[in-house]
Structure formats: C-alpha cells, structure tokens
C-alpha positions in Angstrom: -1.6 25.5 2.1 -2.5 25.7 -1.3 -6.8 25.0 -2.4 -8.5 24.8 -5.4 -10.3 28.6 -5.6 -13.6 26.7 -5.9 -14.2 24.4 -3.3 -18.0 23.4 -3.0 -18.9 23.1 0.4 -22.4 20.8 1.3 -24.1 19.2 4.2 -24.3 15.3 4.3 -27.6 14.3 6.0 -27.7 11.0 7.9 -30.0 8.2 6.8 -32.7 7.8 9.1 -32.5 3.7 8.5 -30.4 2.0 6.4 -31.8 1.7 2.9 -33.1 -1.2 1.2 -30.2 -1.1 -1.7 -32.8 -2.5 -4.4 -31.6 -0.2 -7.5 -34.7 2.1 -7.3 -33.5 4.4 -4.8 -36.3 4.0 -2.2 -34.9 5.2 1.3 -33.4 8.1 0.0 -34.5 11.8 1.0 -34.6 14.9 -1.0 -32.1 16.4 1.7 -29.6 13.3 0.7 -29.8 15.1 -3.1 -26.3 16.8 -3.7 -26.3 20.5 -5.0 -25.4 20.7 -8.9 -22.1 22.7 -9.7 -20.8 21.9 -13.1 -20.2 20.3 -16.3 -17.5 19.7 -18.8 -18.5 21.2 -22.1 -21.1 23.4 -21.1 -23.9 20.5 -21.6 -27.0 20.0 -19.8 -26.4 18.1 -16.5 -26.7 14.1 -17.4 -26.4 13.0 -13.3 -28.1 13.3 -10.2 -26.0 12.5 -7.3 -27.0 11.2 -3.5 -25.2 11.2 -0.2 -25.7 10.0 3.3 -24.2 8.8 6.1 -24.8 6.4 9.3 -22.2 5.5 12.1 -21.3 2.4 10.4 -21.5 3.5 6.5 -21.2 6.0 3.8 -24.2 5.8 1.4 -23.8 7.1 -2.3 -26.4 6.9 -5.1 -26.5 8.2 -8.8 -28.8 8.3 -11.7 -27.6 8.8 -14.7 -29.6 9.6 -17.7 -28.1 8.8 -20.7 -30.9 8.9 -23.9 -29.4 5.6 -24.5 -28.5 2.0 -22.8 -25.7 2.3 -20.8 -22.0 0.8 -22.7 -19.6 -0.5 -20.3 -15.9 -1.5 -20.4 -14.8 -3.9 -17.6 -11.1 -3.7 -18.3 -10.8 -0.2 -18.9 -13.6 1.3 -16.8 -12.8 5.1 -18.1 -13.5 4.6 -21.7 -17.3 3.5 -20.9 -20.0 4.7 -18.7 -18.9 4.6 -15.3 -19.3 6.5 -11.6 -16.2 7.8 -10.0 -16.1 8.8 -6.6 -13.3 10.6 -4.3 -12.8 10.5 -0.5 -10.6 12.4 2.0 -12.1 10.8 5.6 -10.1 13.6 7.6 -10.8 16.7 5.2 -7.7 17.7 4.9 -7.4 17.8 1.2 -3.6 17.8 0.8 -2.1 19.5 -2.4 -1.1 16.7 -4.8 -0.7 14.2 -1.9 -2.9 11.0 -1.2 -2.9 9.8 2.5 -4.3 6.8 4.2 -7.5 8.4 4.5 -7.8 9.2 1.0 -9.9 6.8 -1.7 -10.9 6.7 -4.9 -13.6 4.4 -6.2 -15.1 3.5 -9.3 -18.5 1.7 -10.0 -20.2 0.5 -13.7 -23.7 0.1 -14.3 -25.1 -3.5 -14.0 -24.5 -5.4 -17.1 -27.3 -8.4 -17.8 -27.1 -10.4 -14.3 -27.8 -7.0 -12.7 -24.4 -7.2 -10.7 -22.7 -3.7 -10.0 -19.0 -3.6 -10.4 -17.5 -1.7 -7.8 -13.7 -1.4 -7.7 -10.6 0.7 -6.0 -8.3 2.7 -7.9 -4.4 2.7 -7.4 -4.3 6.1 -5.1 -2.9 8.9 -7.0 -2.6 7.1 -10.6 -4.7 7.5 -13.4 -6.4 4.6 -15.0 -5.2 2.2 -12.9 -7.2 -0.5 -10.9 -5.7 -1.6 -7.9 -8.6 -3.7 -6.7 -11.8 -4.9 -9.0 -13.4 -6.4 -5.9 -14.0 -4.4 -2.7 -14.3 -5.9 0.7 -17.2 -4.5 2.8 -19.2 -2.9 -0.2 -22.7 -3.3 -0.6 -23.9 -2.7 -4.3 -27.5 -2.8 -5.9 -28.3 -0.8 -9.8 -30.7 -1.2 -12.6 -30.0 -0.3 -16.3 -32.8 0.4 -18.1 -33.1 1.9 -22.1 -32.1 5.8 -21.3 -29.3 5.1 -18.8 -28.7 3.9 -15.1 -29.0 3.7 -11.2 -26.3 3.1 -8.8 -26.5 2.8 -5.1 -23.6 1.9 -2.8 -23.1 1.3 0.9 -19.4 1.8 2.3 -18.7 0.2 5.5 -15.6 0.5 8.0 -14.2 -2.4 6.2 -13.9 -0.8 3.1 -13.1 2.6 4.8 -10.7 1.5 7.7 -10.6 5.3 9.2 -13.8 6.2 9.1 -14.9 7.8 12.3 -18.0 9.7 11.8 -18.2 10.4 15.7 -15.2 12.1 15.7 -14.1 13.5 12.3 -17.2 15.3 10.4 -15.4 16.7 7.5 -15.0 14.5 4.6 -13.3 15.5 1.2 -15.4 14.3 -1.6 -15.5 14.7 -5.5 -17.2 12.6 -7.9 -17.1 12.6 -11.9 -19.7 10.7 -14.0 -18.4 9.8 -17.4 -20.4 9.3 -20.3 -18.9 6.6 -23.0 -19.4 9.1 -25.8 -17.0 11.7 -24.1 -19.1 13.9 -21.8 -17.8 14.3 -17.8 -20.2 15.4 -14.5 -18.6 16.4 -11.7 -18.8 18.0 -8.4 -15.9 19.8 -7.9 -13.1 19.4 -10.3 -13.5 17.9 -13.6 -10.4 16.3 -15.3 -8.4 19.2 -16.3 -7.3 19.6 -12.5 -6.6 16.1 -12.2 -8.9 14.9 -9.1 -7.4 11.6 -8.9 -4.1 12.7 -8.2 -5.0 15.9 -6.0 -7.3 15.8 -3.1 -6.8 19.8 -3.3 -9.6 19.9 -5.7 -12.2 18.3 -4.2 -15.2 19.5 -2.2 -16.0 18.8 1.3 -19.0 16.8 3.0 -20.1 18.1 6.6 -21.7 15.4 8.2 -24.7 16.6 10.2 -27.0 14.9 12.9 -30.1 17.1 12.0 
C-alpha cells in the first residue's frame, strides 16, 4: 500500500483528568506537546500543538504566535488564520481514500465574543465546509495582541467510530494557516493535498502510560 515517505509517529498520552477548557491551556502537560516537524517556506515555527485522549474524548490544543492580532474569515476559513485537523480513527491512512473513520475539522480564533468557531469539512474536498457547527464538541480559546490559543474536546458524538479501548493508532495531521500566507504542518503540507489523501498523514499511538 502506498505511504508518504516521511510519516511522523508520536505517542499520545492520556489526560489524568479532563482539562478545564478555559482558553489558558490549564491541565495540559509537557508530554502532551507534539514534536515539531516542518514548516513551509523555511521560516521559524509559529505554533505549538498538544494532543491527548481519554476513553470518551480526543483533546487538541494550539497556541499560535502571529506577532499581530488574529484575522479570521468566517465564510472562507482558509483565507484567514485557522487551525485544521485531520483524523483517521483506525490509522489505516489509505491512499486518496477517506473512510467513515476519517475526519477533517477546522477551528477559528475566538472573535470579540470569545467564541471558537469549529466546523467539519467535506471529506476529500478542498475548501468545502460540510457543517459549520459540529455536535459533541466543546471549545475554548483566547485571542491576544500577538496571536491566539484554542482548546478542543471531541466526544464520541463528534467521532462516532472512536474506540480507543480497541484501536490505539490514529492517523493525524494538522495545518496552522496564517492569514499572511505562512503554513505550519505536522506531516504533510498543502502541496501533498492532505485534505484528500490520508496516506500523507502521520500517526498518533495512544498510550496509557
């Protein structure tokens, strides 16, 4: 089966207790922080991403340092600052094939009212929103003069085939888009079309230690 030549693998550690989700990244440990891999354009990394799990949720968090206030585009999320996540809940990573276990989500920096917009993208299709509101998701965030923070808890309602007790390998990638044009990613950047090809994603190995 085809596999992208560079496929990062990282351990994903459990949450001892659910984080408070207050936009201040409280409850996250250093071991939840993902290792950095690559950035398009050869610039410095500008985001830090954390991942964690428990039997009922996958947890994600990001701090993005922009050197300016965030700019969002609610109707065309990819044109503004945003955080995208790709998941394959079975870790199969099939070439150019999304299965029922694959998901593509996006999150926008909180606006004036403090709300984090979190949506689901059409599987395998670039720049197409399937649902701007996803059930079974809790979010928190904070925007500040130099960037933003986002926290997300994805429940089994949002991820119907999430079964960590039986499936400990999860395909994963993220994109952090800067409205100024920078893109930070974990496994595959835009030129490899991660939105349509799960074989370019990396792997999270859920561990109980």
